[in-house]
N, C-alpha and C positions, 0 to 999 in steps of 0.2 A: 877468437882473434887470430888473424892469419900469422903463421909462424914467420919469423924473420924480421919483425919490426923492432927497432930500438925503442920506439914509443908508439902508442896507438895514434891513429890518424882519424880526424873528423873532417868530413867534406861538407861544406855548406854551399849549396847551389843557389846563388842570389846574394849579392852584396849590397843591397839597399839598406834601409834602416833595420829591418828585421834581422837580416843576416849579420850585419855589423854588430848590432846590439847583442845577439846571441854569442858571437865570437868574443866580445868584451866580457860578458857575464860568465861565460864558461870558465874563465880563469879563476873566478871567485869561488866556484863550487867544486873544483877538482879535489879529489881526496888527496891527502898528504902522500907524497912520494910518487904520484902519477903525473908525468909530464906528457903533454899532448901536442901533436902537430895539428893545427887547424888550417885547412885549405879552403879559401873562399873563392868561388868562381863567379866573377862579375866582369862583364865586358867594359863597363865604364872605367874611366881613368882612376877614380877614387872610390873608396868604400864608404858606405854610410849615406850616400845621397839618394840613390835609387831614382825611381820615376818622380816621386813627390818633391824631392829636395834638390834635384839636379837642374831644374829649370833656371834659365837666366832671365826670365821675364821680371822686370822690376815691379810690376803690379801684382805678381803672385806672392802673396804673403801667407804666413801661417794664420790659420783661422781661429786660433785661441790665443789668449795672452801668453807672452813668453814665460811667465811664471808657472804655467802649467805644462811646459815642455821640458823634458829632461831624459837623459839616457838612464838615469838612476832613480828608481821610484822612491828610495829612501833619502834622496837629496833633491828636493823639489826646486831649490834655488840654483842648481848647478849650471843651468843654461844662462840664467840671468847673471850669474857671477862671471861666466865666460864673456857675455856681452860687455860687462863693465871692464873686465880685465883687458880685452882686446880692442875696446872702443869701436866695436863693429858697426855701431849705428851712427857714427860721426858724419857720414856722408848721406844719411837717409833722414831728411828732415821730417818726413811724414810718418816715420815708424812709431813714434811715441805720442799717445793721445793726451788730451788735457788732464785726464784722471791718472796719468802715470803709467797706464798699461802699454806695453810695447808689443807691436805686431811686426816683427822683422820680415824681410823678404825670405822666402823659403830656402834660398841658396845659403843664407846665413846659418840657418839651423843645420843644413847639410854640412857646411864647413865645420861646425861644432862637432858633429858626430865623427867626421873624418879625423879631426884632431884627437879625439878620444881613442881611436883605434890605432893611430899612428905609432905609439910606443910599442905596441904588440907587433906591428909590421917591422919596425926597426930591429927588434930583438930576434926576429925570426920565429916567434911563437905562432904568428899568423902569416900565411903566405897568400898573396893576392895573385890569382891567375886570371888574366883578362880574356883569354880565348874561351868562348862559350862551350858549355857541355853539350855534346850532341848524342852521347850514348852512355847509358848506365846499365850495368849487368850485375845481377845478384850472383855472387859466388858462395860456396859453402861456408866461407869464413869471413865474408865481407862484401865489398862492392868494388867493381872496376868501372872507372869513369874515363871516358875518352873525350877530348876536347877537339874543337874544329881544326886546330893546327896539327892534329895527329898524335898529341901526347897522351899517355895513359897514366892514370893515378889510381892507387889502391886506397881504400878507406875502410876502416872498421865500422864506422857509423856514417850515414849520409842523412843530411837534413835538407829538405826542399824549402827554400825561403824566397821563392820567386813571387812576383806580383801577379795580379789579374791581367789577362790580356787586354789590349785596347778595345774600344767600343766596336761593336759590329755596325756596319752600315745598314740602316733600315732596309728591309726587303724592297720597298718601293723606290729606293735609290740605288740599289746594288748595280744596276746596269750603267750607272754614271761613275762608278769607281775609277779613279785615276784622272778625273777631270781636274784641270788646273785650279779651278775655284771651288772645288769640293774638299773641305778640310775634314778628313776622316779621323785624324788623331791630333788633337790640339797640343799634345806634348812632343810631337815630332819637331826636329830642328826647323826653324824658319817656317813654321806652320802657316803663318798668315801673310807670307811674302807676296802672294798673288792677289791679295784683296786691296783694291784701291780705296783712296780716302772717301770717294763719293759713292762707292758701291752700296746698293741695297742688299742687306745681308739677312738670311734666314738662319737662326740658330735653332737646331733641333734638340730640345731639352731645356729645362729651366732651373737646374740645380746648381750646386757649387761650381762645377766645371763651366757651366754656361756663364755664370757671373764672372769667373776669372777670364773667360774668353772675351767677354764684352769689355772688361777693363783693359785687357791687352790690346784690343782693337783701338780703344780710345787713346791709349798711351802712344799708339802709332799715328795718331792724328786722324783717325777715321771720323767722318762727319755724316755719313749717310744714315738713312733710317734702318733700324734693326727690328726684326720681328722674331721673338723667341716663343716657340710653340712646344708644348708637351701634352701628353694625353690627359693629365690632370691639372695642368696650369699652376703647379705648385712652385713657388719661388723660395729659394733658401732664405731662412730667417736670420736675423742679426742677433747680437748679444744684448743683454739687458743694460739699461742705462747705469744701474748700480749693481755691484756683485751680489749674488744670492747664494745662500747655502742650499745643498740638496734638500728636497722636500718630499717626504713620503717613504713608506716602507712597503716594498713589493715582494718580499721574500718570507714574511712571517704571518701567515703561510704564503707560499708562492702560488700564483694563479695556475690553473691546470688547462686553460684554453685561451685562445686568442681573444675571444669575446670577454672573458673574465679580466684579462689584462687591460683591455681597452676601457672597460667600465671603471676599473680601479684608477687608471691614469686620469680619466675624465673627472672622477670624483676628487682626486688629489688636486687637480688644477682648480676646481671650484673652491676647495678648501684653501688653497694657496692664495687665490684672488680675494677671498674673504679676509684673509690675514694680511692683505696688502702687498702680496707678491705676484709675480707673473708665472707663466708656465715654465720658464727656463729652469727653475730649481727642480721641478718635477721631472723634466726630461733628464736632467743631470743625475737625479736619483736612480732613474731607470737605467741609465748608462752605467753607473757605478755598480748597481746590483744586477747588471745584465747577465753575468755568468750564471748566477743562482737562478734567475728567472728562466733562462733558456734551458738549463739542465733539467728543470722540473717539468717542462712541456713535452708532451708526447710528440713523436715525429710528425704526425698529421697536423698538429697545431703549429709546429715550427714551419711547416710548409705553407700553411695559411698566412702566417705572418710574413714570410719571405715573399709571397706572391701579392698579397693585398695590402699589407700594412707598411712594408718597407719604404715605399715612396714617400709616405707621410712622415715616417720616422726620420728618413734621411734629411728632409728639408728642415726639420727642427733640431736634429742632432748635429748635423754638419753646418755650423753657422758661418756666415761670411764675415771676413774681417771688416771692421767699421769703415776703413778707407774705401773698400770696394763697395760696401753698402751705400755710402754717400754718392758714389758715382752712379750707381743704378737708380737711386731715388731721384737724382737730378735729371737723369735721362728720361725716366718715366714721366716726371712732371713737365718736361719740355716737349714731350711727344717724340723724342728721338728713339726711344725704346718702347716697344709694345709687347706685353706679355699676354699670351692667349692660350686657351685650352683648345686643343684640336688634334686631329690625326691625319698624317700624310696619306693620301690616296693615290697620287700619281706624280710623275716627274718626267719632264722632257727638256730638251734644249732646242733653241731655235737656231736659225742660220748665223746669228750674231754671237752665239755661245751663251746667251742668257737662259736662265732656268724658268720653265713654266711649271708651276707647282700646283697640284690640286690638294686642297686641305679642307676637311670637313670640320668646321668649328663647332664647338658645343652649342646645341640648340638649333643648329641648321639641319634641314632634311637632306640637302645636297651639298657636295663639295663646292668650295669657291676656288677660283683660279687666281693665282698671284704670280707676279714676275719679279725675280730677284737676280742679282748679278753674282752672288756667291752664297755658299752654304757652309755651315760649321756643325759638325756632329758632336754632341756632348751628352749622349744617352747613357753613359756609365759603362763599367767594365762588361766584357762579354763573358759572363759567368758560365754560360753553357758550353763555351769552347775551351775551357781550361786544359783538358787533357789532350786536346789536339793543337794547342797553341805553340808547343815546342816539341822538337823531335824526340828528345829524351823522355818527355812525359808520355808521348805516344807509345814509345817502346815499353816503358814501365807498365802502362795500362795494357798493352797487348800481351805482355808476359804475365799479366794477372796480379801485379803488385800494387796497382793503384785503381781506385774506382771513384767516380763522381759521388759527392754527397747528395743524398736524396732531397735535401733542401734546395739544391741548385745553387748553393753559395760557395762551393769550393771542393776540395778533395776530402774524401771520407777518412777520418782518423778517429782513434779512441780517446778516452779522457786522459791518456798519457801522451797524447799527440802523435802516437804511432800510426802510420798508414794502415788502413784495413784493406786486405787483399780481396780478390773476387770470390774467395771462399768464406769471407766474413771473419778472417783471423788477422790479428795484428802482425805486422812485419816488424819484428823486435828492433831492428837497427835502421829503420827507415822512418824518419820523423817529418812532420809538417810544421813549419813555423810561420807565424804571421797571418795575414788576412785569408790565406787559402785554407786555414783551419777554422774559419768562421762558422761553418755549418755545425760543428761540434761544440764550439765554445761561445757562440753568440756574438757579442759585441767585440769585434776584433778589427775595426777600421780606424778608430780614433787612436792617436799616438799613446795616450796613457795606457790603454788596454793592450796595444801592440807591445809596448815596453814590458808590461807585466808578463805577457805571454813569452817574450824572449827570455826573461828570467826563468820562467817555468820550464821552458824547453831546455835551457842550459842546465837546470837542476836534473832533469830527466836524463840528459846525455851524461852528466857527471855520475849519476847512479849506475848507468849501464857500464861506464868505464870502471867504476869501483868494483862492480860485480865481476867484470872480466879480469881485473887485476888480481882478484882473490882466487879465481878458479883456473886461469890460463897463464902459462909462462909466456913471457915476451922474449923471443930468442933470435929472430931473424932481423937483419939490418934492413933499413928502409930502401 
């Protein structure tokens, strides 16, 4: 630990849900007598919202019931208690379903997380720096962080808790980047402002983001026809009509290959259906046991799952809110929304600015040509561009401290969530929190698992601080 600190410093780069939850839980696990300064670097005005929960879209709702969302795994009713205490759903008539389950707007959950970290900010235990980190340098006894405003900060431990970069524009559309009616990032402010009510729209992708994009367009009064195309034509599934318990055991013993896992999942679904249940409980069991399943799989099998199985997993795992599902069902039934399987082959614009798109639909030998007024990209995070997505990540990779996970799902780290350097060794005081650790830990996209991982990383950081407190004097002022 660097000489001269009154107390150790933990830097958390990224103040979305993962970063905020880590900062909150760290206080719980600190050893007695160890006081820590936590610096959270997040450009957004508030901590805890991040990409997922900062949206102001009224149609963007959490996609699981509120009773399954919480900052505290041991307090499952904490968020629902917050909703009742603050009357947060009073102005949202569509939030609560007939069965009593609530699906609030995502911004409501973001406000909840922000309220939980607020006391730590007020006390000075946590400091929020809004200037983004542009440079991180490994010193002999810690880390030097530089922000865009020129400030420098020392940290004994650094945790990378940033999110995945936004989607890549498909190669066939890359030359159209910047076109006013090509929405490359649906989470950008005013992403749909240039799409008119009668525009014919092509949505590239069919998953959860595509569903949210369609709902957002409808909320703005869009009436034109929409074509949603993906390579597999898989649409995100909804929730069961009645709650189901997890069904199946996939870790005693765990499968050792992707094919074994698929066979066991299919068998469990058949058994569930025989017992009068649906596939939902089986997928929930796989999600809950995901860490153990993933840990037992060899790297080659993890890569097979990431490449071939993940699209099927995503549409069953990440279910759409019932309110959004109803909108999609109505649109499909009326012919306003068409969901197709196909691959983009070409794209041009004509003199009027309309898009001429070549798509080879499944079963066709040759591409078909369609004309649309606007396009929306919802193909998911650009996993392959993580280490080039931000300057400080580029520099850490160039210095040899970070490497891509071979699964293609994030940054390589060990089972303690420590970054693995280019020599294959753990970087003791550089940790990865949240979805970027997915390649090592498996299921790290849904909030329950992200919360549990934030607790885990908080425990790891606390252990590092405890070990340092026992072996190194803290003598220099901050």
